[in-house]
Each structure stands twice: as structure tokens, then as C-alpha cells.
C-alpha positions in Angstrom: -0.1 -0.1 -0.2 1.3 3.6 -1.0 1.4 6.0 1.9 -1.0 9.1 1.5 -0.8 11.9 4.1 -2.7 14.3 2.0 -5.8 16.0 3.0 -8.6 18.2 1.2 -8.2 21.9 0.7 -11.0 22.6 3.1 -9.1 20.7 6.0 -5.8 22.6 5.4 -7.7 25.8 5.8 -8.9 24.5 9.2 -5.2 23.8 10.2 -4.3 27.3 9.1 -6.8 28.8 11.2 -5.5 26.7 14.2 -2.0 28.0 13.7 -3.0 31.4 13.7 -5.5 30.8 16.8 -3.0 29.0 18.9 -0.1 31.7 18.4 -2.5 34.7 18.9 -5.1 33.6 21.3 -3.5 30.8 23.5 0.3 31.5 23.8 -0.7 34.7 25.7 -2.7 32.7 28.2 0.6 31.0 29.1 1.9 34.2 30.7 -0.9 34.5 33.0 -0.9 32.7 36.5 -4.7 32.1 37.0 -6.6 29.9 39.4 -8.5 26.9 38.0 -11.9 29.0 38.1 -10.3 31.9 36.4 -8.7 30.0 33.8 -11.9 28.2 32.8 -13.5 31.6 32.6 -10.8 32.7 30.1 -10.9 29.9 27.9 -14.6 29.4 27.4 -15.0 32.0 24.6 -12.0 30.4 22.9 -13.6 27.1 23.4 -16.8 28.4 21.7 -14.8 29.8 18.7 -13.3 26.1 18.4 -17.0 24.7 18.4 -17.9 27.3 15.8 -15.1 26.0 13.5 -16.4 22.5 14.1 -13.1 21.4 15.5 -14.2 20.6 19.1 -13.5 16.9 20.4 -12.3 16.1 16.7 -11.2 12.7 17.9 -14.6 11.5 18.3 -17.1 10.4 15.7 -19.9 12.8 14.6 -22.7 10.9 16.5 -20.7 11.8 19.7 -20.4 15.4 18.7 -16.8 15.1 17.3 -15.4 15.8 13.7 -14.9 12.0 12.9 -11.5 12.8 11.5 -9.0 10.0 11.2 -5.6 9.5 12.7 -3.8 11.4 10.0 -6.0 14.5 10.3 -5.8 14.3 14.0 -2.1 14.0 14.0 -1.7 17.2 11.8 -4.0 18.9 14.2 -2.1 17.6 17.3 1.2 18.9 15.8 -0.4 22.2 16.0 -1.8 21.9 19.4 1.5 20.7 20.9 3.1 24.0 20.7 1.0 24.9 23.9 0.0 22.7 26.8 -3.1 24.6 27.1 -4.2 24.2 23.4 -5.6 20.7 23.9 -8.0 21.9 26.7 -9.2 24.5 24.6 -9.9 22.3 21.7 -11.8 19.5 23.9 -9.0 17.0 23.3 -6.8 17.4 26.3 -5.5 14.1 28.1 -7.0 12.2 29.9 -10.4 13.5 29.1 -10.0 12.8 25.4 -9.0 9.2 25.9 -11.6 8.4 28.5 -14.3 9.8 26.2 -13.1 7.3 23.6 -13.0 4.7 26.2 -16.5 5.1 27.5 -17.9 5.3 23.8 -16.0 1.9 22.9 -17.4 0.5 26.1 -20.9 1.4 25.1 -20.7 -0.2 21.9 -19.4 -3.6 23.5 -21.8 -3.6 26.5 -24.7 -1.7 25.1 -25.0 0.6 28.3 -26.5 3.6 26.6 -27.0 5.1 30.2 -23.3 6.0 30.1 -23.9 8.5 27.3 -26.1 10.8 29.3 -24.5 10.2 32.7 -20.8 10.4 31.9 -20.0 10.9 28.2 -22.0 13.8 27.2 -21.0 15.9 30.1 -17.3 15.0 29.7 -17.8 16.1 26.0 -19.4 19.3 27.1 -16.6 20.2 29.5 -19.1 19.9 32.4 -17.2 17.1 33.9 -13.5 16.3 34.3 -12.1 12.6 34.4 -9.1 10.7 35.3 -7.5 7.5 34.2 -6.4 5.5 37.1 -4.4 2.4 36.1 -0.7 2.6 37.3 0.4 1.3 40.6 3.4 1.6 42.6 4.2 -2.0 41.9 2.9 -2.0 38.4 4.2 0.7 36.0 5.9 -0.8 33.1 4.2 -4.3 33.6 0.5 -3.9 34.1 0.0 -7.6 34.3 1.2 -7.0 38.1 -1.8 -4.9 38.8 -3.2 -5.7 42.2 -6.4 -3.3 42.8 -9.3 -5.8 43.1 -12.9 -5.3 42.3 -15.2 -7.8 43.9 -18.8 -8.1 42.9 -21.3 -7.9 45.8 -24.9 -8.2 44.6 -25.6 -5.1 42.3 -22.3 -3.4 43.4 -18.5 -3.5 42.7 -16.2 -3.4 46.0 -13.0 -2.0 45.2 -9.8 -1.9 47.2 -6.4 -0.8 46.0 -3.5 1.7 45.7 -3.0 3.8 42.7 -0.7 6.5 41.8 0.4 8.8 38.9 -3.4 9.1 38.3 -3.2 12.3 36.0 -5.9 15.0 36.9 -7.1 12.9 39.8 -7.4 15.9 42.3 -9.7 17.6 39.9 -11.6 14.9 38.2 -15.3 14.4 38.8 -14.7 10.8 38.1 -12.2 8.1 37.4 -11.8 5.3 35.2 -10.2 2.7 37.3 -8.4 -0.5 36.0 -9.0 -3.4 38.4 -8.6 -7.2 38.6 -12.1 -8.7 38.5 -11.0 -12.4 38.0 -7.3 -13.3 39.6 -7.8 -16.9 38.5 -7.2 -16.3 34.9 -4.5 -14.6 32.9 -4.3 -10.8 33.7 -5.1 -10.1 29.9 -8.5 -11.8 30.5 -9.1 -10.9 34.4 -8.9 -7.2 34.3 -11.7 -4.7 33.7 -12.5 -1.0 33.9 -15.0 0.7 36.1 -16.1 4.3 36.5 -15.7 5.6 40.1 -17.0 9.2 41.1 -14.3 11.0 43.2 -16.8 11.7 45.9 -17.5 8.2 46.3 -16.9 7.2 50.1 -13.5 5.3 50.4 -11.7 7.2 47.5 -8.8 8.9 49.3 -6.7 11.2 47.1 -3.8 11.4 49.0 -1.8 13.7 47.2 -0.6 15.2 43.9 3.0 13.7 43.5 5.4 16.5 43.0 7.4 15.7 39.8 10.4 17.2 37.8 7.7 18.9 35.6 5.8 20.2 38.5 7.8 20.3 41.7 5.0 22.0 43.7 2.5 19.8 45.3 -0.5 21.2 43.5 -0.9 23.1 40.3 -4.3 24.9 40.0 -5.6 24.8 36.4 -4.8 20.9 36.0 -4.8 18.2 38.5 -1.4 16.7 39.3 -0.2 13.0 39.1 -2.5 11.8 41.8 -1.9 9.3 44.4 -5.1 7.4 45.3 -6.1 4.8 47.8 -9.3 2.9 47.4 -10.9 1.3 50.5 -14.0 -0.6 50.3 -15.1 1.8 47.4 -18.7 0.7 46.4 -20.1 1.8 42.9 -23.0 0.2 40.9 -22.3 -2.8 38.8 -23.5 -0.8 35.7 -20.4 1.6 36.2 -18.5 -1.2 34.5 -17.0 0.2 31.0 -17.6 -2.5 28.4 -17.8 -6.2 29.6 -15.9 -7.9 32.4 -12.3 -9.1 31.3 -12.0 -6.4 28.7 -9.8 -3.9 30.6 -6.6 -4.7 28.6 -8.6 -4.6 25.4 -10.0 -1.3 26.2 -6.8 -0.1 27.5 -4.9 -0.6 24.0 -7.8 0.8 22.3 -7.3 4.0 24.3 -3.5 4.1 24.4 -2.8 3.2 20.7 -4.3 6.4 19.3 -3.1 8.3 22.4 0.7 7.7 21.5 0.0 9.1 18.0 -1.4 12.1 19.6 1.3 12.4 22.0 3.9 12.1 19.4 2.5 14.7 17.0 2.2 17.1 20.0 5.8 16.5 20.7 6.7 17.6 17.1 4.6 20.7 17.7 6.7 21.3 20.8 10.0 20.6 19.2 9.2 22.9 16.3 8.4 25.8 19.0 11.8 25.2 20.5 13.5 25.1 17.0 12.0 28.3 16.1 13.3 29.9 19.2 16.7 28.4 18.6 16.8 29.8 15.0 15.7 33.3 15.9 18.2 33.3 18.6 21.0 32.2 16.3 20.4 34.9 13.9 20.1 37.5 16.6 22.8 37.1 18.9 26.0 38.6 18.2 29.3 37.0 20.1 33.0 36.5 19.4 32.9 38.4 16.1 29.7 37.0 14.4 26.2 35.8 15.0 25.5 32.4 16.5 24.0 31.4 13.0 27.6 31.7 11.7 29.2 29.2 14.1 29.6 25.7 12.7 28.4 24.0 15.8 25.2 25.9 15.8 24.6 25.2 12.0 25.2 21.5 13.1 22.4 21.7 15.6 19.9 23.3 13.2 20.5 20.8 10.7 20.6 17.7 13.1 17.4 18.9 14.5 15.5 19.5 11.3 16.7 16.0 10.3 15.3 14.5 13.3 12.0 16.3 13.5 11.5 15.4 9.9 12.1 11.8 10.4 9.8 11.8 13.5 7.0 13.5 11.6 7.1 11.1 8.6 7.4 8.1 10.9 4.4 9.5 13.1 2.1 10.3 10.1 3.0 6.8 8.6 2.0 5.0 11.8 -1.3 7.3 11.7 -1.9 6.3 8.2 -1.6 2.6 8.9 -3.9 2.9 11.9 -6.5 4.5 9.7 -6.2 1.9 7.0 -5.8 -1.4 9.3 -6.3 -0.3 12.9 -4.1 0.1 16.1 -3.5 -3.7 16.5 -1.8 -4.0 13.0 0.2 -0.8 13.6 1.8 -1.8 17.0 5.6 -1.6 15.7 5.1 1.7 14.0 3.3 3.1 17.1 6.1 1.7 19.3 8.9 3.3 17.0 7.4 6.8 17.3 6.9 6.4 20.9 10.6 6.1 21.8 12.1 7.8 18.7 9.7 11.0 19.1 10.7 11.4 22.9 14.3 11.4 22.1 13.7 14.0 19.4 11.6 16.2 21.7 14.3 16.1 24.4 17.2 16.7 21.9 15.9 19.8 20.1 14.7 21.5 23.5 18.2 20.7 25.0 19.8 22.4 21.8 17.5 25.5 22.1 18.4 26.0 25.7 22.2 25.7 25.2 21.9 28.4 22.3 19.9 30.7 24.6 22.7 30.3 27.3 21.5 31.6 30.7 18.4 33.0 29.4 17.3 29.5 28.3 18.1 28.0 31.6 15.8 30.9 33.2 12.1 30.9 33.7 12.0 34.1 31.4 11.3 31.7 28.6 9.3 28.5 28.3 12.1 26.2 27.5 13.1 25.3 31.0 9.8 24.0 31.6 9.4 22.3 28.2 12.8 20.6 28.9 11.5 19.2 32.3 8.3 18.1 30.7 10.2 16.4 27.7 12.0 14.0 30.3 8.7 12.4 31.3 7.9 11.6 27.6 10.4 8.8 27.8 8.4 7.3 30.8 4.8 7.8 30.5 2.7 5.6 28.1 5.2 2.8 28.7 8.8 3.5 29.2 11.2 3.6 25.8 12.6 0.3 26.7 9.1 -1.5 26.7 8.4 -0.2 23.3 11.9 -1.1 21.9 11.3 -4.7 23.2 8.0 -4.8 21.2 9.9 -3.6 18.0 12.6 -5.9 18.3 10.5 -9.1 19.0 8.2 -8.3 16.0 11.2 -7.9 13.7 13.1 -10.9 14.8 10.1 -13.2 14.4 10.7 -12.5 10.6 14.1 -14.3 10.7 15.1 -17.8 11.2 18.3 -19.2 12.5 20.9 -20.7 9.7 21.4 -24.3 9.9 25.3 -24.6 9.9 27.3 -27.8 10.0 29.2 -28.1 13.6 32.2 -29.7 12.1 33.3 -27.1 9.6 31.8 -23.7 9.2 32.5 -22.4 5.8 33.9 -19.0 5.3 32.4 -16.7 2.9 35.6 -17.3 0.7 34.8 -21.0 0.7 31.3 -20.4 -0.3 32.2 -18.2 -3.2 34.9 -20.7 -4.5 32.5 -23.4 -4.6 29.9 -21.3 -6.4 32.4 -20.2 -9.2 34.7 -23.2 -9.2 34.4 -23.5 -13.0 35.5 -19.7 -13.5 38.4 -20.4 -11.4 39.4 -23.6 -13.5 39.2 -21.7 -16.7 41.5 -19.0 -15.4 44.1 -21.7 -14.2 43.9 -23.4 -17.7 44.7 -20.1 -19.4 47.8 -19.5 -17.5 
């Protein structure tokens, strides 16, 4: 199949509008230190403009209020939105709400629980509710088969006990999508399920927002942090089950596959912003007899950054295109490739941009230092790089078979060549 990343002119005009909108309307918001409530007040008019352009929650099908765009179009959109951490919220596709909306929608198709639409999905799409994805545990990060949080059915209710952390947005969410073990007697891939838990349910203890390299402060207003949560005999209705029992891992993969495409394209948008800053600095800063742009080292950084970003962009679009054609399961290798390669490109470009800016880049006067700290997390969340490299290597190596060679004598390449062309050698010898 030939790759095709092209889009129609009407969609390209939407992308052009997004570029101007993000630059002119969203970038200025980054300079304001607003409370969560004031931030919401500031972005509501911007969100309405997005809805008027029919770009709100574009990751969802039209029947759910989205644009029904495929992964290539979504990727191109996220490349623009990735320039600002605020942009996804303004466009109604911020993590983890966007992924959780898809999760609930897929679960409805599987289980037929239409009541989830009115109770959880539509309010989430309308921005009236916030959500969180509660999967990672202190003892189960890179290997989710080690999850221990249990949900036991008791009549018409689930009783949940367990310990989660790095539940993004947990402290500001209205409800949690919790990955639990519902049947410990089968393989973890068949024994896990997902259940919706309102955060005000008795027994839900949101212990803290874990301070991180990206956000060292304990809590940071407009977004929830990466929350540590303990579930103690939490009771919720059986109908809060997303999909069917035992479908937890299937749902997680359907959620995380597209999410990784979007992550990688947002990283490219962030990389491009850092790249632009680096180039502007290079042609503006005069030192040691010439501008930085005339220094060979800086020229190398510019060339290397452009090459890496171009490669990552093509890889990501190709993964998005393949997902559109054959689905996320058949695009696992491509998704894994862009996850670890894209994370390294993001980190490298921002690092070079800081170096070109010197002390200014290291300061909080520019967004580069925060971008740098956030970029380090890219190699960990949605699965550490090493796990994705294993996925790629195993899939590739399955296509190769071991060579069966004699144990008594292993012929060299010269031996093999001489045997193959023996008649030519005989002719040469006869002519001497």
C-alpha cells in the first residue's frame, strides 16, 4: 500500500486557522498565573470559537459530537496543538479526558450501556465534567500484568480496594476510570476490567498530587496533578463497568494506541516551537565576532534538529496512516517506534535550544526550561522507551530464522564463493 498523508483543501484551511489561533489567542494565556476557576472563565470564549469552527473534540465520531477525523488528520491537528500545553484543553481533546471519552464510547458499543452517554460521556464532551485514568500502581508501572487493585462483585455493586498513583488529573476529576482485577484466577489479560468511580464516593482517598520534575509544587491549579489514590472498600453500581468484564486490557490498548499518535505529534509541535526559538536566537545573537548562526556548531544543531524532526514527523504520519487503514493492532510496531524515537527528538531539540539561549534559556523568563523538564517524562509515560523497543525488536526478529550450519566445519564466505564459481577459477587456471 502506498502511503498518502494528503488532506483536502477545506481541512488545510482549518489547520491554517488553528496555527493563527494557537499563536495569537492561546500563547498569551501561558503568561498568566490564573486559578482554575479564572482559567476556565478565560478559555470558555475560545472553546466556543473552536466549536464554531467544528473542531471541538475532533477525535470522536460525529454522532458523539466530534469531527470523525482519522488519525492522519488528528495527527496534523495535534502537531499544532502541541505547541502549547493549554491548546488541547481549548480544543476539547486534552488528556486524559479525550482518551476517557473514547474509552466510554467503545465500552458502550461493547456492552450496550447507553445510560453511560447521558451520565458520563456527554457531560465530559461538554466540558461539564473532568475525568482521570487510574491504572498505574506503585508496584505495576511498566508491567500492567502485576496490577493488584481488586474489584469484587457484591450483588449489584462492585467493592474496590487498591492503591494507585500517577492518576493524572485525579485531584480535579469528577470521576475516575479505574483499571481493576475482577478475576484473579485467569491470565491478567483476561481478568482485568475498567470501572467508573466518582471521586466523591466514600472510600476514595486522594492522598496527594505527587511532586514531579515537571511540576515540583505539590498542586498546580488549572490541572490536577499526578495523584496518589487509595481505594478502601469503595462501592459503586455494577453498571459502572466500562464494556464487559475481562475487557480491561483490550480497552486500554484501544485507548492508548491513538493516544500515542497524538502524543508524538504534540511533541513535534513542541519541538518546532523550541526549534523556531533556537533559530531566531541564532540569527539575533552576536558574540565573538559573528552571529551564532555563523558558528559551525550551531549550524550542525540546526541541521540535526531539522533532520530528526522530519524523520519523526514522517514516521508518526505513517503510523497514523496505517492505523487508519488497518487499525491499531496491526500498527503496533509503528506506534512503538514513534513513541521512543519521538521522545528522544523532543528532548534533543529542546536541549539544543536551551544551549543556544545560554543563561536566558536556563531561566524561567522563557518556556524552554519547563518544556525541558516536561520532555523528560516523555520517555516514561505511556510505557517506558525500553518496553516499546522490546515490542519492536521481538516483532522484527520473528521474521528471521536461524541458519542451520554444520558443526564440524563452518565454511567461510571465501569457501562458499570458491565453490560457487569453481568453473570460472578452473578456466582462469587453464589459461595461465
